[in-house]
N, C-alpha and C positions, 0 to 999 in steps of 0.2 A: 504494500500500500504506500502510495506517495503522500507523505506528510509534508507540511511546510510551516515555517514561522517567519515573522518579519523582524528584521534586525533594527537596532536603534536608529540607524540612518535610512531605514525605509526599504531595504532590499528584501525580496522574498527568497528564502533558501529552502531547499528540499532536504529531507532526512528520512531515514528508515529505521525501524526497530524490529528486530527478530528475537524472539524468546521462546525456545522449546524446552526449557528446563522443567524439572518436576514441579507441579503446581504448588506443592507444599514448601518449596524452597524459596528463599529470597536471594537470588543470584547477584553477584557483582556485575557491574556494567563494563563492557569493553567498547571503547570508542575507536572506530576505524577512520583514518584520514588518508585519502587517496593522493596519488601523484598528480603533477601538472599534466594537463591534457586528459586526465582520467575522470572517473565519476564513481559513484557507489556500486555500480554494476560490476566494476572490475574486481570486486571482492567475492564474486559468485562462487569461487572454489573454496573460499574460506568460511562462509557463513554456516553451512550445514553442520560442520563439526563444532564450531565455536558456540553456535546458538543452542546446542544441547546442554552446555554447561554454564553459559553466561548469557546475560541480556546483551545483545549486540546492537549497537547504535552506529549508523553510518551517515555521514554528512556529505552532500555535494557542495564542495567549496564554491565560493563566489565565482560566477562566470563559467561554471562547469555543470554538466549533467542537466538536471531539471531546475537548478538554481538560476536566478536572474543574472544577466551579464551587466556589470556596472557600466554606466555611460562613460565616455572618455573624460567628461568633466567631473565625474564622481571621484571621491577619494578612494585610494586603494593602497593597502600596505599589509605587510606580514602581521603587524599589530592588530589590524582589523580582522584578519583571519583568526587570530587568537581570541579576540572578543567574540567572534561568531561561535567558536567552539565552546567557550564558557557559557554563552547564552543557551546553547543546545543542552549542555549538561544541566543547567538550571531547569530548563523546560522538561526534561525527562526525569527530573528528581534525583539526579546523581550528585551527591556531595563530592564524591571522588570516583575516578574510573581508572581502569587499566587502559592506557592510551597507546595505540598502535599507529605508527606513521610510516607511509611509504614515500620515499624521495621527498618532494616538496611538502607532502603531508607530514613528513617527519620534521621539517623545519618548524611547522606549527606546533607539533608535539613537543619538540625540545624547548620552545619558548614557553609553552604551558608549564613544563617541569621546572624551568629556570625561574619564572616569574610568579607562578601560582602553584607552589609545591603541595599545598594542602588539597589540591584538586586531582593530583596524580598519584594513584596507588602504585603503579609500576609503569615503566616506559619501555616500549619495544620499537626499535628503529630498523627499517629494512631499506637498504640502499640510500641512506640519508646522512650526508655530512652536515656540518653546521653552516648551512648556506651554500650558495652556488657560485661564489665569487671567483674561486680558483678553478674555473672550468672553461671549456670552449663553448658553452651554451650561447653566449651572445652572437657567435658566428652563425647560429641557426637562423636568425631572424632574416637576414638578406636572402638566404636560400629559400626560406618559406615564402617570402614575397615574390621570388622569381618563379618558383615551380608549383607553389601551393602546398598545403599542409600534408595531404595524403601522399603526394609524390615525394616530398621531403622525408616522411617517415619510411616510406618504402625504400628510398635510396640509402637510408642510414640504419636500416633495420638490424644490422649486425651489432650495433651498439646496444640494442635492447633485448634481442633474443639470440640464442645460439642454435646450433643445428639440431639439438634435442627437442626443440619446441614443436608442438603440433602445428602443421601448416595452417589448419583451419583456425586455430587460436590466433596465429599471427595475422591472418587476413582480417579476422574480427577486430583485432586491436587496431590495425591500420584504419579500418572503416570507422570505428568508434572514436579513436583519438583524432583522426583526420577530420571529423565532423565538427570540431570546436571552431569557435570564431577566431580566425587568424590574428586579427588586430588585438583582441584581448589576450591571446596566448603570448603574443610578442610583449605586451605590457607586463604580463605575469612573469615571464622568463627573465626579462631585463631587470625587473624589480628584485627577483630572487638572486640574480647575479650580482646585485649590489651588497649582498649580505655575507658576512663572515663573522660568526660569533663563537669561534673556537675558544676564545679566552673566557667565555661565559659558561661553558658546559661543566666546569668544575663545580658550579653551584647546584647541579642536579643531584638530589639526594635519594630519589626513588630508585628501587631496584631497576637496573637497566640492562636490556638485551640489545646488542648491536649485531645485525646480520648484514653481510655485504658480499658483493661479487669480488672474488680475489683478484681478478684481472679487469677491474672496472675501467671503462673507457670514458664515462661521463663523470668528471671530477677525478679524484686521485684515490686509489685504494689505500695508500699509506695514511690518509687522513683518518681512517677508522682506527688505526693503531694509536694515533694521537688522542682520539676521543676516548678510547679504552683506558689509556693511562690517566687521563684527566678526570673521568667520571669514576669516583671511588666505588669499588666493588662491581663494576660493570663486567658483563660477559660479552666476548667477541667471537662470532662464528663467521668463517669465510666459506663461501661456496666456490668451487673451482671452475669459474666461468668468467667471461668478460661481459656477459649479458647483464645490463643494468636492471632489467625488468624481472627480478627474481620473484617478486610477488605474483607474477603471472606465470612465468615459465617453470618455476619451482614451487608452486603453491602448496602442494601436499607436504613437502619438506618444511616449508616456512611455518605452516600451521602446526605440524608436529613439534618443531622446535619451540614455537610460542607456547603451546600447551604444556610442554615439559618445563619451560621457564616459569610459567604461572603456577604450576603445581608445586614447584620447588619453593617459591616465595610466598604463596598464598594457599 
């Protein structure tokens, strides 16, 4: 069911709640925050297992999925995305949640844990460094303007999926991600490329799981080691792939590692 709420600045955002836990239990909430060019449907391989044990809440970030696209004259920032996530947690009655972020969704998740530690029971980051500043992402924008979003994604697909990925999944990804508004995606990517908050992650106190592609081509795989050193008690797992989209291509493994992590700490 497509639910929606209106933000403090008037934007309508879509969200989804899945809960197939035993009716006599009061489950913890898991908040899933998707990547740039994604939406809540990208978690389709995750929800069945997670929703049996947790109440799963998914948000379509501003400008993505069924959420409204900000006008060019509207404010847009990482801080606003954090405010949106907090508003959703309030709406669903979650004083605190296990927060799971994929790529840019992980930037939001990290900022939640840094600046609102009381709202984050645990933090799980998949392919998510502290911002996109030290990456080649800004070079995507002129290419997208030249050939279009779908063609760009198709031409650079080896950065996102390796040869083990189901070709049907890859085609679906290109169609889904390529259907985003190119102008807003340019704004989103360039904004995220202005952020580097590595010096702030040491403030994260929640139990933290970091999962990354060991041969990452978007950003630098070495950044995850730095995060691991700075976030006290954090756990780092590398998958032996250069594919950034581990949440899609390695979904079953990601969910298994997440469930193991959550069972260990909660």
